[in-house]
N, C-alpha and C positions, 0 to 999 in steps of 0.2 A: 504493500500500500504506500502511495506517495502522499506526502503532506504538501498541499498546494495552498499558498496564501494569495488571496485577492486583496489588493490594496486600492482603496478608492477614498474620495472625500467630497465629491460634488454630486449633485443630482444627475447630470448627464452621464457621468461615469457609472453610476448605479443602474440607470435605465439600460445602458448598453452592456453592462456586465451581468445583470440579473439573469438573462436567458442562458448565459454560459454557466453561471453558478447552478441554476436549476437543472440544466442538462447534466452537469458533472455530478450533482447530488444523486442522480439515478444510478450511479455506479459506486456505492459506498464500500464495496470490496476492493476497489482500485484507488479511490481518492479519499483522503481525509481533508476536508475543506476548512480553512481558517479565513474568516472575514475580518479585515482590519480597516476601520474608518478613521482617517486622519481628522475628520470633521472640518475639512476646509470650508464646507458650507454646512454648518452644524444642523440647523433646523431642517433645511431642505433635504439633506442626505438621509437623516433619520426618518423623515416623513416618507420618503420614497422607498426606503427599505421595507417599511411596514406594508406598503401597498403590495409588494411582491412576496409578502410573507416571510421576509428575511430579517435577521437581527445580527448586528456585528458582534463578533467575539471579543474584539479589542476596539476601544474608543480612545483616541489620543488627545482630543480637545486641544488642537494646535493653534487655533486662531486667537488673535488679540486685536483689539480695536486699533485701526490706523497703523498697523505694523508694515514695515517695508518688505519688499520681496526677499531681501537678504535675511531679514529676521524670521520670516515664516519658513524659508528654506532651512535655516539652521535648526529651528524648533522641530520641524518634521523629520529631518535627517537624524537628529539626536534621539528622538522618540522611537523611530523605526529601528535604529541600531540596537536599542534595548530589546525590542521585540525579537529580532533575529538572534541575539545572544541567548535568549531564554528558550528558544524553540528549535526543534529539528525540522528544517524546511527544505523541501526538494525542488520547488519551483515557485516562481512569482508571476502572477498575472496582473498586468496593468492595462488601462485603456485610455487612449487619446493623448492629450497634450497639456495636462494641468501641472501645477507645482507638485501635487501628490504623485503624479505619474513619474516625473523626473526623479523625485526623492526615493520613490519605491524602487525604480530601476537602479539608481546609484547604490542604494543600500544593499540590494540583492547582489549587484556586481562586486561590491566590496567584500561580501561574504562568499563569493564564487559560487553563487546559485543562479541557475539559468532564468532569464527573463523572457516571458512570452508577451509580446506587445499586440494587443487587440486594437484594430483601426490604425495600422501602420502605413507609412508611405504618403500621407497627405502632405502637400507642400504648397506654400505660396512663394517661397524663395525670396521673401522680404522679411528680414529678421525683426522688423518693427511692425509688421502687419500679418497676422495678429500678434500683438505684443502682450506678454512674453512667450506665448504658446508656440510660435513657430520654432524657436530655439529649443524649447523643452522637447518637442517632438523629434527634432533632428538629433539631439543629444541622446534621447532614449534609443533611437535606432542604432547608435554605435555600440550599445551593450546588449542588445536583444539577441537571444538564441533563436527565436522563432518570430517571424513577422506575419501577422494576419492582416493582409491588405484587403480592403473592401472591393477594389476594382483593379482592372488591368493597368489603368493609368497610374495607380499607386505602386503597383508592382514594377512598372517601368522606371518610375522615379527612384525606387530603391536599387534597382540594377545599375542605373547610371551612377549611383553613389558608391558602387563597389560591393554591394551586399550580394552574397552568393545566392543564385537562383533557388537552390535546394532548400534554403532557409525561408523562402517567401511562399506564402500560400494565399491565393485569392479565394476568399470565402464569402464575400458580401458583407454588408454592414449589419451588426447585431441590433441596431436600433429598429430595423424592420421586424426582426424576431420579436422585439418587445411589444410592438404594436399588435402582433398576433396573439400575444399573451392576454390581451384585454378582451373580456367577454362583452357581448353587446349589452348585457344587463348593467355591467359596471359603467360603461360609457353613458348609457341612457340615464343612469342615476344622477349624472351631472346636471340634468335639467333642473332638479330641485335646488342644487347649489346656486345656479344663476338666478332662479326665481327668488331665492332668499336674498340676493343682492339687488333685486329690482331690475334684472336684465332679461329682456326677451331675446333669445337666440334665434334670429331669423336670417333672411338672405341678404342682410345689409350689415354684416359684422366685419369689422376690421380689427385684427389682432396685431398688437405691437409689443415687441420686447426689445429692450436696449440696456445693456449692462457692461459691455466689454471695456476693459481698461483703456484701450486706445481711443475710445469714444468719450472719455471723460474730458472735462474742460470745455473748450469752445465748441467741440464737435457735438456734445450733447445739447448745447444751446441751439445749434442749427437744426438738429433733429426735432427738438421741442417746438421751434418756430414753424417747422413744416407741418407738424401734427396739428398745431393750433390753427393754421390756415386751412388745412383739409377738413377739420372738424367744423369750422365755421361755414365752409362752402357746401359741405355735404351734411346738413343738419339732420337729414332723415336716416343717416347711418350712425351706428354705435361703435365708438372706438374704445376697445378694451385693452388696458395696459396692466399686466401683472408687474408690479413695481419691485425691482431688485432692492434688497435692504441696504446695499452700499450707499452711504450718505452722499457720495459724489453724484449719484443718480437719483436716489430717493427724494432728497430735499428739493432739488430743482424741479422735478416732475410735479411734485405735490404743490409747490408754490406757484408754478406757472400754469398748470393744467387742471388743478383740483376743483376749480369753480365752473368748469364748462359742462353744461348739462348732458351733452351726448358723449362725453369722455368718462369712462368708468375706470377708476383706479382701484386695483385689487392687490391684496398681498400675493406673494409668490404662490402659484397654483400647484396643487398636487398633480401627479402625472395624468390620471384619468380626466380631470377637468381641463387640463391643457390640451390633451388629445381631442376632447370633445369640441373645443373651440377651433382647433386646426381643421377638423372634419367639416365644420359648418361655416368657416370664415369665407368671406368673399375675397379678401386680400390679406396678406400677411406682410408686415414690415418687421424685420428682425436683424440683429447682428449675431444671433445664435448659430452655432454650427449644427447642433442636433436638429433644429427646426428646418434647416435647409435640406436635410436628408428625409425628414418625416413628411413634410408638406406635399411632395409629389405623390405620395400614396393617396392623398385626398384630392388631387387635381387642383390644388389651390395655388394661384399665382403668388410668387414670393419675391419681394424686393429686399435685397441684402444690403444693409446699411454698413458696409465695409468697403474699403478701397481695394483689398485683395482678399481672395478666399482660397483655401486649400481644398475646397470642394468644387473643383472646376467642372466635374461631370454634369452637375445640375445646370451650370451656365451654358455649357456646350449643348445640352439637350433642350434648352429653352424653357426649363421648369422654374428657373430663377434668374434674376438680373441684378448686377451690381449697381448700386446707386450711391455708395459711400455715405458721408454725412453732408452731402451736397443738397442744399435747400431746393434748388431748381430741379435737379434730377428726381428727388423724392416726390416733389409735388407733381411734376409733369407725368411721371410714370404712374403715380397713384391715380391721377385724374383720368388717365387713359383707361384704367380698369374700373374705377368707381363710376364713371359716366355711363357704362354699359350695365346690363343685368348680370347677375351671378351666373346664369346659364350660359350667357354669351362669352364669358371670360374663363370658363373651365378649361383646364389643360387636357390634352388628349395623348400625352406622352407617357410611356411606361416609366416607372421609377427606376432610375439608373443605379440605385444604391444597394439593391439586394432582393432576395426572394423569400426571406424568412427562415432559411435553413443554415445560416452562418454559425450559430452556436453548436449545432450538431457536428458540422465539419471541424470546428475548432477543437472540440473535445476528442474527436477521433484522431486528429493529428497529434495532439499532446499525448494521447495514449500510445500512439506509434512511436513518438519521440522517446518515451521511457522504455518501451519494449526494445528498441534498437540499442 
């Protein structure tokens, strides 16, 4: 039996790792699973674990208010080092490009334990877009033993960087697996949630998420100005913003948009409620990586409020469009969609990110890795 530690700390990591965890749990004779939550997003991560029926074995409580990147990296690395000293671990699984991912990969490397990187090979090739995630992902690549690439584009990127092809496996993106974990009943139960907030989910819903570090400062001001303009022009539409708790985002959004009647500001949503909105939205404005991957499954047009994206497959397929924090682009592209009906603007393109079987492939490959 192999002791496998999953290291995560944010909601997106848990959403994308949960299908792998659940699949691996089906083989208790082969894998002993350890779940370690750095609590990089403490409330969001624990909330999401509960939805999937999971609970962390280890909680590190590594976040402090307004700490620098160096401070949080030091705290996570030190805490993880103790975890590895106290346990016999055979393999480490991390997902994506967060500080937790980098620290998990480095700590595992320092202890000479193989790292299995889920969602490997995504690249923007601009070290400041997204910041600091682009570098976290590239650095994790250097120490990973297995690279689970969502698409052939990601595989090609890894090969160009000198990664041996036999270490790379194109498996699809586990976020699609997570969508398939949701029962129709769970999704429909979200109706009561929105009724409780006085929100009618109809065919004139605009979902907006904005939280990335590179969009703090002047960029978030431009995004807010664009939202304010659109909400005024399209008064018969409802603009729903789950507001990230980071004060650099939270305080500005509430002070600037909190008194507009057709803008609904909500706390961060649990996973089923967010999926329900994506399924029903007429338009999505986001700087989130996960939503770029999920929205095509619901045929929803998505405007990406970033200047670079490591998820270029969606751009190439026409399921999403880069608009940055550019006021003119955000408003013009939004108007193009909002001026038509929801039926007229639905996408007809297949989701380029996966078929819902990624987690099965990943567990099979890890089993083969230890067999060899």
